[in-house]
C-alpha positions as CSV (number, residue, x, y, z in Angstrom):
1,M,123.4,51.8,73.5
2,S,122.7,53.1,77.2
3,A,119.5,54.1,78.3
4,I,118.7,57.8,78.7
5,I,117.4,57.4,82.1
6,Q,119.2,55.1,84.5
7,P,117.3,52.0,85.8
8,E,117.7,53.4,89.5
9,W,115.7,56.6,88.3
10,I,113.1,54.5,86.8
11,K,112.6,52.6,89.8
12,F,112.5,55.7,92.0
13,L,110.0,57.3,89.7
14,N,107.7,54.0,90.0
15,D,108.0,54.1,93.8
16,W,107.3,57.7,94.2
17,Q,105.1,59.1,91.4
18,L,102.0,58.1,93.1
19,R,103.0,59.2,96.6
20,I,103.9,62.7,95.0
21,L,100.8,62.9,93.3
22,V,98.5,62.1,96.4
23,L,100.5,64.6,98.5
24,C,100.1,67.3,95.7
25,S,96.5,66.7,95.6
26,L,96.3,67.1,99.3
27,L,98.4,70.4,99.2
28,L,96.1,71.8,96.3
29,Q,93.0,71.1,98.3
30,I,94.4,73.1,101.4
31,F,95.4,76.0,99.1
32,L,92.0,76.1,97.3
33,I,90.1,76.0,100.7
34,V,92.4,78.7,102.3
35,T,92.2,81.3,99.6
36,G,89.2,80.3,97.7
37,N,86.9,82.6,99.4
38,R,89.6,85.4,99.5
39,R,89.3,86.2,95.9
40,K,85.9,87.9,96.4
41,Y,87.6,90.8,98.3
42,I,91.2,90.6,96.8
43,S,91.5,91.7,93.1
44,K,95.1,90.8,92.6
45,N,96.1,89.3,89.2
46,W,98.5,87.0,91.1
47,L,95.9,85.4,93.2
48,R,93.6,85.0,90.3
49,F,96.2,83.3,88.5
50,M,97.3,80.9,91.2
51,L,93.5,80.0,91.9
52,W,93.0,79.3,88.1
53,L,96.1,77.2,87.8
54,F,95.5,75.2,91.2
55,Y,91.8,74.8,90.5
56,L,92.4,73.1,87.1
57,S,95.5,71.2,88.5
58,A,93.5,69.9,91.5
59,D,91.1,67.5,89.4
60,W,94.0,66.6,86.9
61,V,96.4,65.4,89.8
62,A,93.6,63.3,91.4
63,T,92.5,61.8,87.9
64,V,96.1,60.9,87.0
65,A,96.8,59.5,90.5
66,L,93.8,57.3,90.2
67,G,95.1,56.2,86.8
68,I,98.2,55.1,88.2
69,L,96.4,53.1,90.8
70,S,94.5,51.3,88.5
71,H,97.3,50.5,86.4
72,G,99.7,49.5,89.3
73,Q,97.0,47.2,90.7
74,S,96.3,45.4,87.2
75,D,100.2,45.1,87.2
76,N,100.4,43.4,90.4
77,E,97.4,41.2,89.6
78,K,99.0,40.1,86.4
79,C,102.2,39.2,88.0
80,K,100.9,37.6,91.1
81,R,97.7,35.7,89.8
82,S,98.0,33.0,92.2
83,S,99.1,34.5,95.3
84,K,97.8,37.3,97.7
85,L,98.1,40.7,96.9
86,D,101.2,42.8,97.8
87,P,100.2,44.5,101.1
88,N,101.8,47.8,99.9
89,Y,99.1,47.7,97.0
90,V,96.3,47.3,99.4
91,L,97.3,50.2,101.5
92,R,97.7,52.3,98.3
93,A,94.4,51.1,97.1
94,F,93.0,52.9,100.4
95,W,94.1,56.0,98.9
96,A,91.7,56.0,96.0
97,P,88.6,56.9,98.2
98,F,90.7,60.1,99.4
99,L,91.4,61.0,96.0
100,L,87.6,61.0,95.6
101,V,87.2,63.4,98.7
102,H,89.8,65.8,96.8
103,L,87.7,65.6,93.8
104,G,84.7,66.7,95.6
105,G,86.8,70.0,95.9
106,P,86.7,72.4,98.9
107,D,83.5,74.2,100.0
108,A,85.1,77.6,99.4
109,I,85.3,77.4,95.6
110,T,83.2,74.9,93.8
111,A,83.4,76.8,90.3
112,Y,86.3,79.0,89.1
113,A,84.1,80.9,86.7
114,L,80.2,81.0,85.7
115,A,81.0,78.7,82.7
116,D,81.8,75.9,85.1
117,N,78.4,76.0,86.8
118,D,76.9,75.5,83.2
119,L,79.1,72.5,82.5
120,W,77.7,70.3,85.4
121,L,76.8,67.7,83.2
122,R,80.3,67.1,82.1
123,H,81.2,66.9,86.0
124,L,78.5,64.5,86.6
125,L,80.0,62.3,83.8
126,G,83.4,62.8,85.5
127,L,81.8,61.6,88.9
128,F,80.5,58.4,87.2
129,V,84.1,58.1,85.4
130,Q,86.1,58.7,88.8
131,V,83.9,56.6,91.0
132,G,84.1,53.7,88.6
133,I,87.9,54.0,88.7
134,A,88.3,54.2,92.3
135,G,85.6,51.4,92.7
136,Y,87.9,49.3,90.4
137,V,91.1,50.0,92.3
138,F,89.3,49.5,95.7
139,F,87.2,46.1,94.8
140,R,90.5,44.8,93.0
141,S,92.5,45.2,96.2
142,W,89.7,43.6,98.5
143,E,90.8,41.0,100.8
144,G,88.7,41.6,103.7
145,T,91.2,43.3,105.7
146,P,90.6,46.2,108.3
147,V,92.0,48.5,105.8
148,N,89.6,47.4,103.2
149,Y,86.5,48.0,105.6
150,L,88.0,51.3,106.5
151,G,88.4,52.1,102.7
152,A,84.8,51.4,102.3
153,V,84.0,54.0,104.9
154,I,86.1,56.8,103.3
155,F,84.9,55.5,99.9
156,A,81.3,56.5,101.0
157,A,82.6,60.0,102.4
158,G,84.3,60.8,98.9
159,L,81.0,59.9,97.0
160,I,79.1,62.3,99.1
161,K,81.7,65.1,98.7
162,Y,81.8,64.5,95.1
163,G,78.0,64.5,94.9
164,E,77.9,67.8,96.8
165,R,80.1,69.5,94.3
166,T,77.9,68.3,91.4
167,W,74.7,69.5,93.0
168,A,76.2,72.7,93.8
169,L,77.4,73.3,90.0
170,S,73.9,72.3,88.7
171,S,72.1,74.3,91.2
172,A,74.2,77.4,90.2
173,S,73.9,76.7,86.7
174,R,71.9,79.2,84.5
175,D,69.1,76.8,84.0
176,G,69.3,75.3,87.5
177,F,69.3,78.8,89.3
178,R,66.4,80.2,86.8
179,K,64.2,77.0,87.6
180,S,64.7,77.5,91.4
181,M,63.0,81.0,91.2
182,V,60.2,80.3,88.7
183,S,57.2,80.4,90.4
184,D,54.2,77.8,89.9
185,P,51.9,78.2,86.7
186,D,49.6,81.1,87.5
187,P,46.4,81.0,85.3
188,G,45.1,84.2,86.9
189,P,41.3,84.9,87.9
190,N,38.8,82.6,86.3
191,Y,38.0,84.5,83.1
192,A,35.5,81.7,81.8
193,K,33.6,81.5,85.1
194,F,33.2,85.3,85.3
195,M,31.8,85.5,81.6
196,D,29.4,82.6,82.5
197,D,28.1,84.6,85.5
198,Y,27.8,87.7,83.2
199,I,25.9,86.1,80.4
200,S,23.5,84.2,82.9
201,K,22.6,87.5,84.9
202,K,22.1,89.2,81.5
203,A,19.7,86.6,80.4
204,E,17.8,86.9,83.7
205,G,17.1,90.5,82.6
206,Y,19.5,92.4,84.7
207,R,21.4,95.4,83.5
208,V,24.8,94.4,84.0
209,S,27.8,96.4,84.2
210,L,31.3,96.0,85.5
211,G,32.0,97.5,89.0
212,K,35.3,99.0,90.5
213,A,38.4,96.8,90.3
214,I,39.7,95.6,93.5
215,D,43.4,95.3,94.0
216,E,44.3,92.2,96.0
217,Y,47.7,93.3,96.9
218,Q,47.8,96.6,98.7
219,V,50.2,95.7,101.6
220,V,54.0,96.6,101.3
221,H,56.1,94.7,103.6
222,H,59.0,96.4,105.1
223,P,61.5,93.9,106.7
224,N,62.7,96.0,109.5
225,S,62.1,99.8,110.8
226,P,65.3,101.4,109.7
227,E,65.1,103.6,112.9
228,S,65.3,101.1,115.4
229,N,67.2,98.1,113.9
230,L,70.7,99.3,113.0
231,D,72.8,96.5,114.2
232,A,74.6,94.0,112.0
233,A,71.9,91.2,112.7
234,A,69.1,93.6,111.4
235,T,71.3,94.4,108.5
236,L,71.7,90.8,107.5
237,R,68.0,89.9,107.8
238,D,67.2,93.1,105.7
239,A,69.4,92.1,103.2
240,F,68.5,88.5,103.0
241,Y,64.8,89.7,102.5
242,F,65.6,91.6,99.4
243,F,68.0,89.2,98.3
244,G,65.0,86.8,97.8
245,T,63.6,89.2,95.4
246,F,66.6,90.9,93.5
247,K,68.3,87.7,92.9
248,K,66.0,87.2,90.1
249,L,68.1,90.0,88.2
250,F,70.7,87.2,88.0
251,A,68.4,85.0,86.2
252,D,67.2,87.8,83.9
253,L,63.7,87.2,85.4
254,I,61.1,90.3,85.8
255,L,60.3,91.9,89.1
256,S,56.7,92.9,90.1
257,F,55.3,96.4,90.9
258,Q,54.7,95.1,94.6
259,D,58.8,94.7,94.6
260,R,59.6,97.9,93.3
261,K,57.2,99.6,95.8
262,S,58.6,97.6,98.8
263,S,62.1,98.2,97.9
264,R,61.9,101.6,96.9
265,S,59.8,102.9,100.1
266,F,62.4,101.0,102.2
267,F,65.6,102.2,100.6
268,E,64.4,106.0,100.5
269,K,64.4,105.9,104.3
270,Q,67.9,104.5,104.4
271,V,71.1,106.4,105.0
272,W,73.5,105.9,102.1
273,D,76.2,103.9,104.3
274,R,73.6,101.2,105.5
275,A,72.2,101.1,102.0
276,Y,75.6,100.3,100.5
277,R,76.1,97.7,103.3
278,L,72.7,96.1,102.3
279,V,73.9,95.7,98.6
280,E,77.2,94.3,99.8
281,V,75.6,91.6,101.8
282,E,73.2,90.6,98.9
283,L,76.2,90.6,96.5
284,G,78.2,88.4,98.9
285,L,75.1,86.0,99.0
286,I,75.1,85.9,95.2
287,Y,78.8,85.1,95.2
288,D,78.1,82.1,97.7
289,I,75.3,80.7,95.4
290,F,77.5,80.7,92.0
291,Y,80.9,79.8,93.6
292,T,80.6,77.9,96.7
293,K,78.6,75.2,98.3
294,T,77.2,77.5,101.2
295,F,73.5,77.5,100.4
296,Q,73.6,73.6,99.6
297,L,75.3,72.9,102.7
298,L,72.9,74.8,104.9
299,S,70.0,73.2,103.5
300,P,68.3,70.3,105.2
301,L,69.6,67.7,102.9
302,G,73.1,69.4,103.0
303,I,73.3,69.5,106.6
304,V,72.7,65.8,106.9
305,L,75.1,65.0,104.1
306,R,77.9,66.8,105.9
307,L,77.3,65.5,109.2
308,V,77.2,61.8,107.7
309,G,80.5,62.5,105.6
310,V,82.4,64.2,108.5
311,S,81.4,61.4,110.9
312,L,82.4,58.7,108.4
313,I,86.0,60.5,108.2
314,L,86.1,60.6,111.9
315,V,85.4,57.0,112.3
316,V,88.5,56.3,110.0
317,F,90.5,58.5,111.7
318,I,89.8,57.1,115.0
319,F,90.0,53.4,114.1
320,F,93.1,53.5,111.6
321,P,95.8,53.9,114.3
322,F,94.7,50.5,115.9
323,I,95.2,48.6,113.0
324,S,98.3,46.4,112.6
325,K,100.7,47.9,110.0
326,D,103.6,45.5,110.1
327,H,103.2,44.5,106.6
328,Y,103.0,47.8,105.1
329,S,105.9,50.2,104.0
330,T,106.6,52.8,106.8
331,T,106.5,55.4,103.9
332,D,103.2,54.5,102.7
333,V,101.9,54.3,106.3
334,V,103.1,58.0,107.1
335,I,101.7,59.2,103.7
336,T,98.2,57.5,104.8
337,Y,98.4,59.4,108.1
338,I,99.1,62.6,106.4
339,L,96.0,62.1,104.2
340,L,93.9,61.4,107.3
341,V,95.1,64.1,109.0
342,G,94.7,66.4,105.9
343,A,91.0,65.3,105.4
344,I,90.4,66.3,109.1
345,I,92.0,69.7,108.9
346,L,89.9,70.3,105.6
347,E,86.6,69.2,107.2
348,M,87.3,71.6,110.5
349,Y,88.3,74.6,108.3
350,A,85.3,74.0,106.1
351,V,83.2,74.1,109.3
352,L,84.9,77.4,110.2
353,I,84.3,78.9,106.9
354,L,80.6,77.8,107.0
355,L,80.3,79.2,110.7
356,S,81.5,82.6,109.4
357,S,79.3,82.8,106.4
358,D,76.6,85.5,106.1
359,R,74.0,82.8,105.2
360,L,74.6,80.9,108.6
361,M,74.4,84.2,110.4
362,I,71.2,85.0,108.9
363,W,69.8,81.5,109.7
364,L,70.7,81.8,113.3
365,S,69.2,85.4,113.7
366,G,66.1,84.3,112.1
367,N,62.9,83.6,113.9
368,G,61.8,80.6,112.1
369,T,64.9,78.5,112.7
370,M,64.8,74.9,114.7
371,L,66.9,76.4,117.3
372,S,64.4,79.3,118.2
373,F,61.9,76.7,119.5
374,V,64.1,74.9,121.8
375,G,65.3,78.3,123.4
376,I,69.0,77.9,122.4
377,K,69.2,80.0,119.5
378,D,70.8,83.1,121.1
379,C,73.3,80.8,122.9
380,V,74.3,79.1,119.7
381,A,74.6,82.5,117.8
382,F,76.6,84.0,120.5
383,A,78.9,81.0,120.8
384,T,79.4,81.1,117.1
385,C,80.3,84.6,116.7
386,K,82.8,84.2,119.7
387,A,84.5,81.1,117.9
388,V,84.7,82.9,114.5
389,S,86.2,86.0,116.1
390,F,88.7,83.8,117.9
391,F,89.8,82.2,114.8
392,R,89.9,85.6,113.0
393,F,92.1,86.8,115.8
394,L,94.6,83.8,115.3
395,G,94.5,84.5,111.5
396,A,92.9,81.3,110.6
397,L,89.9,82.8,109.0
398,P,89.8,85.8,106.7
399,A,88.6,89.1,107.7
400,I,84.9,90.2,107.5
401,R,85.1,91.7,103.9
402,R,82.6,91.1,101.3
403,W,84.5,92.7,98.3
404,S,87.6,94.8,97.8
405,G,86.0,98.2,98.2
406,T,88.2,99.4,95.4
407,M,88.0,101.1,92.0
408,G,90.4,100.5,89.1
409,Q,92.3,103.7,87.5
410,Y,93.7,104.2,84.3
411,N,94.9,107.4,82.8
412,L,95.4,108.0,79.2
413,L,97.6,111.2,79.2
414,T,99.9,109.6,81.9
415,V,100.4,106.4,79.9
416,C,101.0,108.8,76.9
417,L,103.8,110.6,78.4
418,K,106.2,107.9,78.1
419,D,109.7,108.0,76.9
420,K,110.9,105.8,73.9
421,L,110.6,102.1,74.3
422,T,113.3,100.1,75.7
423,T,114.9,97.2,74.2
424,F,112.9,94.5,76.4
425,E,109.7,96.6,75.3
426,K,110.7,96.2,71.8
427,V,110.9,92.3,72.3
428,Q,107.4,92.4,73.9
429,Q,106.1,94.0,70.9
430,L,107.6,91.1,68.5
431,F,105.7,88.6,70.7
432,R,102.6,90.8,70.4
433,I,102.3,91.2,74.3
434,Y,103.4,94.6,74.7
435,E,100.0,96.4,74.8
436,L,98.7,93.8,77.2
437,L,101.4,94.2,79.6
438,E,101.4,98.0,79.2
439,R,97.8,98.1,80.2
440,T,98.4,96.0,83.3
441,R,101.5,98.1,84.3
442,H,99.6,101.4,84.1
443,R,96.6,100.4,85.9
444,Y,96.1,100.6,89.6
445,R,93.4,100.7,92.3
446,V,92.3,102.9,94.9
447,D,90.0,102.7,97.8
448,I,86.6,104.2,97.1
449,P,86.0,107.3,99.0
450,K,82.7,107.5,101.3
451,G,82.0,110.9,99.9
452,L,81.5,109.3,96.3
453,K,79.4,106.6,97.6
454,Q,77.2,109.1,99.3
455,L,77.0,111.6,96.2
456,V,76.1,108.6,93.9
457,F,73.4,107.7,96.4
458,N,71.9,111.1,96.5
459,Q,72.0,111.3,92.7
460,L,70.3,108.0,92.2
461,E,67.7,109.0,94.7
462,A,67.0,112.3,93.1
463,R,66.1,110.4,90.0
464,I,63.3,108.4,91.5
465,S,59.9,108.6,89.8
466,S,56.5,107.3,90.6
467,D,56.1,106.5,86.8
468,V,57.7,103.0,85.9
469,E,58.2,104.1,82.3
470,A,60.3,107.4,83.3
471,N,62.4,104.7,85.5
472,V,62.9,102.7,82.7
473,Q,63.9,105.5,80.2
474,I,66.3,106.8,82.7
475,C,68.2,103.3,82.2
476,T,67.8,103.2,78.5
477,L,68.7,106.7,77.6
478,R,72.2,108.6,78.1
479,C,71.9,111.7,80.3
480,D,75.2,113.3,79.7
481,Q,73.7,115.1,76.7
482,T,70.7,116.3,78.8
483,V,73.0,118.0,81.2
484,L,74.9,119.9,78.3
485,K,71.6,120.4,76.1
486,D,71.7,124.4,76.6
487,T,75.5,124.7,76.8
488,K,78.5,125.5,74.4
489,C,79.6,121.8,74.9
490,F,76.4,120.2,73.5
491,E,78.0,120.1,70.1
492,S,81.0,118.0,71.2
493,T,78.8,115.2,72.7
494,N,75.7,115.2,70.5
495,G,75.1,112.0,68.4
496,V,78.6,110.3,69.5
497,D,78.8,106.7,70.5
498,F,79.4,105.6,74.4
499,A,83.1,104.7,73.9
500,Q,83.8,108.2,72.2
501,S,81.9,110.1,75.2
502,I,84.0,108.3,77.7
503,L,87.2,109.0,76.0
504,T,86.4,112.6,75.1
505,W,85.1,113.3,78.6
506,H,88.2,111.7,80.1
507,I,90.6,113.5,78.3
508,A,88.8,116.9,78.9
509,T,88.3,116.1,82.6
510,D,92.2,115.8,82.8
511,L,92.9,118.8,81.0
512,C,90.6,120.9,83.3
513,Y,92.0,119.1,86.4
514,V,95.7,119.8,85.4
515,K,94.9,123.3,84.5
516,D,93.0,124.0,87.7
517,H,95.5,122.3,89.9
518,S,98.4,124.1,88.5
519,N,96.7,127.7,88.8
520,Q,96.1,127.0,92.5
521,N,98.4,125.9,95.6
522,E,96.9,122.5,95.8
523,M,97.7,119.1,97.4
524,S,99.6,116.5,95.4
525,M,97.3,113.8,93.8
526,L,98.6,111.4,96.6
527,E,97.5,113.6,99.3
528,A,94.4,114.3,97.6
529,T,93.6,110.7,97.4
530,E,94.1,110.4,101.0
531,W,92.1,113.3,101.9
532,L,89.1,111.8,100.0
533,R,89.3,108.6,101.5
534,N,86.9,109.4,104.5
535,Y,85.6,112.8,103.4
536,I,81.8,113.4,103.6
537,I,79.8,116.2,102.4
538,T,77.7,117.8,105.5
539,D,75.6,121.0,105.9
540,Q,78.9,122.7,107.3
541,T,81.0,122.0,104.3
542,S,82.4,125.2,102.8
543,S,82.0,125.9,99.1
544,V,85.8,125.7,98.8
545,E,86.0,122.1,100.1
546,N,82.9,121.2,98.2
547,L,84.6,122.7,95.0
548,R,87.7,120.7,95.7
549,F,85.7,117.4,96.5
550,K,83.8,117.5,93.3
551,R,87.1,117.9,91.4
552,E,88.9,115.1,92.9
553,I,85.8,113.0,92.7
554,S,85.2,113.8,88.9
555,R,89.0,112.8,88.4
556,L,88.4,109.4,90.1
557,L,85.2,108.6,88.2
558,S,87.0,109.6,84.9
559,D,90.1,107.3,85.4
560,Y,87.5,104.5,86.6
561,M,85.4,104.8,83.6
562,L,88.3,104.8,81.2
563,Y,89.9,101.7,83.2
564,L,86.6,99.9,82.6
565,L,86.7,100.8,78.8
566,I,90.3,99.4,78.7
567,M,90.3,96.5,81.2
568,C,86.5,95.6,81.2
569,P,84.9,96.5,78.0
570,F,82.3,93.8,78.0
571,M,80.8,95.9,80.9
572,L,80.2,98.8,78.9
573,P,77.8,99.2,75.7
574,S,79.1,98.0,72.6
575,G,81.0,100.2,70.5
576,L,84.5,101.2,69.1
577,G,86.2,101.3,72.4
578,T,89.3,99.5,71.9
579,I,89.9,101.0,68.1
580,R,89.0,104.7,69.6
581,F,91.4,104.2,72.5
582,Q,94.3,102.9,70.2
583,D,94.0,105.7,67.9
584,T,93.7,108.3,70.6
585,R,96.7,107.1,72.4
586,A,98.7,106.8,68.9
587,E,97.9,110.6,68.3
588,A,98.6,111.8,71.6
589,M,102.0,110.1,71.5
590,E,102.8,111.5,68.3
591,F,101.7,114.9,69.5
592,F,103.7,114.7,72.5
593,K,106.8,113.6,70.6
594,D,106.8,116.3,68.2
595,R,106.3,118.9,70.9
596,K,109.1,117.1,73.1
597,C,106.7,116.8,76.0
598,F,108.3,113.6,77.2
599,L,111.1,115.5,79.0
600,G,108.4,117.7,80.8
601,T,105.5,117.4,83.1
602,K,101.9,116.5,82.5
603,E,101.2,120.2,83.1
604,L,103.6,121.0,80.1
605,A,101.8,118.5,77.9
606,C,98.4,119.6,78.9
607,D,99.2,123.3,78.2
608,K,100.6,122.2,74.6
609,L,97.2,120.5,73.9
610,L,95.4,123.4,75.1
611,Q,97.3,125.7,72.9
612,I,96.3,124.2,69.8
613,N,93.9,126.2,67.7
614,T,90.6,124.0,67.5
615,E,88.2,126.3,65.6
616,I,87.7,123.7,62.8
617,A,86.2,120.3,64.1
618,P,89.1,117.6,63.6
619,S,86.7,115.4,61.7
620,E,86.6,118.1,58.8
621,V,90.2,118.0,58.4
622,K,91.3,114.2,59.3
623,G,88.0,112.7,58.1
624,D,86.6,109.8,59.9
625,R,89.2,106.9,59.3
626,S,91.1,107.5,62.4
627,K,88.9,107.1,65.3
628,S,91.0,109.5,67.6
629,V,89.2,112.0,69.8
630,L,92.2,113.8,71.3
631,F,91.4,117.2,69.9
632,D,87.6,116.7,70.2
633,A,88.4,116.3,73.9
634,C,90.7,119.4,73.5
635,R,87.5,121.4,72.1
636,L,85.3,120.3,75.0
637,A,87.8,121.3,77.5
638,K,88.1,124.6,76.1
639,S,84.2,124.9,75.9
640,L,84.0,124.2,79.7
641,Q,86.8,126.5,80.3
642,S,85.2,129.4,78.3
643,E,82.0,129.0,80.0
644,E,83.9,129.5,83.4
645,D,85.5,132.5,82.1
646,E,82.3,134.4,81.1
647,N,81.3,133.7,84.8
648,P,84.4,134.3,86.8
649,G,82.6,134.5,90.1
650,A,81.4,131.0,90.0
651,E,84.9,129.8,91.4
652,N,84.9,126.9,89.0
653,G,81.8,125.3,90.8
654,E,79.5,125.4,88.0
655,K,82.2,123.6,85.5
656,W,82.7,120.9,88.0
657,E,79.3,120.6,89.1
658,K,78.4,119.8,85.6
659,I,81.5,117.4,84.8
660,F,80.5,115.4,88.0
661,H,77.1,115.2,86.7
662,V,78.1,113.7,83.6
663,W,80.3,111.1,85.1
664,V,77.5,110.1,87.5
665,D,75.4,109.7,84.3
666,L,77.8,108.0,82.4
667,L,78.3,105.4,85.3
668,S,74.7,104.8,85.9
669,F,74.1,104.3,82.1
670,S,77.0,101.7,82.0
671,A,75.6,99.9,85.2
672,A,72.2,99.4,83.9
673,N,73.2,98.3,80.5
674,C,75.8,96.0,81.7
675,D,74.6,92.3,81.3
676,W,74.1,90.4,84.6
677,K,76.6,87.7,83.8
678,D,79.4,90.3,83.4
679,H,78.2,91.7,86.8
680,A,78.4,88.0,88.5
681,E,81.8,87.4,86.9
682,Q,83.1,90.5,88.5
683,L,82.3,89.2,91.9
684,R,85.2,86.8,91.8
685,R,87.6,89.3,90.8
686,G,87.2,91.4,94.1
687,G,84.2,93.3,92.9
688,E,83.2,96.2,90.8
689,F,81.7,99.6,91.9
690,L,79.6,99.5,88.9
691,T,78.0,96.2,89.9
692,H,77.0,97.8,93.4
693,V,75.7,100.9,91.7
694,W,73.5,98.7,89.3
695,L,72.0,96.9,92.0
696,L,71.5,100.1,94.1
697,M,69.5,101.5,91.1
698,A,67.6,98.3,91.0
699,H,66.5,98.9,94.7
700,F,65.4,102.4,93.7
701,G,63.4,101.1,90.9
702,L,65.8,102.5,88.2
703,T,65.8,99.1,86.1
704,D,64.1,97.8,83.0
705,H,63.2,94.5,84.9
706,F,60.2,96.2,86.6
707,Q,57.7,95.0,83.7
708,I,54.6,94.1,85.7
709,S,52.7,97.4,86.2
710,Q,50.0,95.8,88.4
711,G,49.1,92.9,90.0
712,Y,45.6,91.1,90.1
713,V,42.6,93.2,89.5
714,R,39.2,91.5,90.0
715,A,36.2,93.0,88.4
716,K,32.9,92.5,90.2
717,L,29.4,92.4,88.6
718,S,27.3,95.4,89.3
719,L,23.4,94.4,88.8
720,K,20.7,96.9,88.3
């Protein structure tokens, strides 16, 4: 019986499987280092999938290659116990240290997700195992040749590289990150000594009473004057100052009243644009901590390790060409050169990424760096900026972007206005992937308008209170019902869960938007989105433009909050969001099918919905088995419209002002009640506007993490 695989093919696989795996390992490292940092400002699914696939494959490919090396070496020893090793095996064993370098991973992506950091002990075990295997391969091939000695040098570099990755994962783990910020034990003022003095003075016959308490911490530090330091360096320094305080939020630690006073007093003086830039830099630094080696490499130990590692690779790169290669396979020699050149390219690109990082720029712009004492700090900073700009111009480095600057959009009524399923979509239903693919098909992202940032900033600033408990209450209580307390809409929102509020207000906002849009000669949705991009409200803004702006912003926030409910439900307060969405969509599609709205426009569909008489509450007719809120939203839209009809001179301004305030309230409530881990996870997906609002709220003191109402108070004895 003939073999399935011919002997020639088996020989070819035996000769080339190791070569292919080693080259694939190098290519994976190149892809990861080039695209690793780009995921913080690119929110595309294809990039996320490719990074996930290559991140997992990189370790697997290097591990399999090491296994083949160890097996091949042992076979060679078994076959040639009494003779010298095959020179080709000696050269291939020289590849094992390069695989260790690859297992150390690129600086741009040490962890794909936060969970990878918490599994650092598993990675440490892998370090011992892989180093052991590489050491076994290396020492079994030892013959004292120049290749062996150069292999020892690369082995040391690989050990350093692998150790750096384990160090970064350990530092970014929940326990490691939290421990790095926990201060030394603080026993506070000596109560026992004070009471001893109190008793002794009382025994001496004095009339002892407590004097006025003295607050030992009265000074509030402001990093820079906002009027005189508006350049990029000042922004980086200010952001780094507050980063040192507010990174505690990502470890679920509490903040003091001094932190609140310092941050709030500073941000109250900032213009909205600079405040958002400060938040962007802070979140970029958080990304560097959790997903890269940046902070480790810029520490004193990290700088030493990196200099040593790069120097070792350079030594091998310089001396390897002078070694005699007559006894080695030409193919293996070429692959070895590729590995050497690849290692140098990876290190050079890693240096470029490090030079372009915010952390290095902050280090160079600081007054306490070593360079400032020798008078060359400004020269080094200038040269670094020029070099980074040059490589960005060539396209070798990504642009200066710290996050995507976009927000997701998902519109329920648009999704429901879909014709009957195609055959392909029915097949998708059989495999239970139709709903997942449908959600992906109908979502999209838009650039966040500057005016939206401006209005949200103004709304948050207006809520600041000197009372800490009042600020905490803002974070823990929903405000959308407060806005409507004295209106006809209050009944539609009172006592409902958060997901129901989002769905109800989303549909109601869409109905009001389409009705107003169809009644007036307005621009298309695409034109409105383009108009919003750079629009900012000023003192000269007319009432008509202000009305249009509030309407368009309300639509964007409405679609964004539904996007979060559908695509990121973990970022919102728990509830029946998925069930309510499915039931509401099913009822809407059934309604549109009965009314034959699939053949018409969205305006026609909205008119059909608003024509339904909703005097009787839907729950009284249908019960509560179905969680649909379709006609509850219709009742809310009619209530909003009726208030406008009763006051026709308001020009829709009051209605859209109310709707806008509700969406800002829902947005801020969601941000304040989202767990820090979910905020941190979104940083690797291009970032979320919700995360930026959350950190901005914290800077204004609108967070429940400010739990220390006062610092030390020291009483003094008053003697009479």
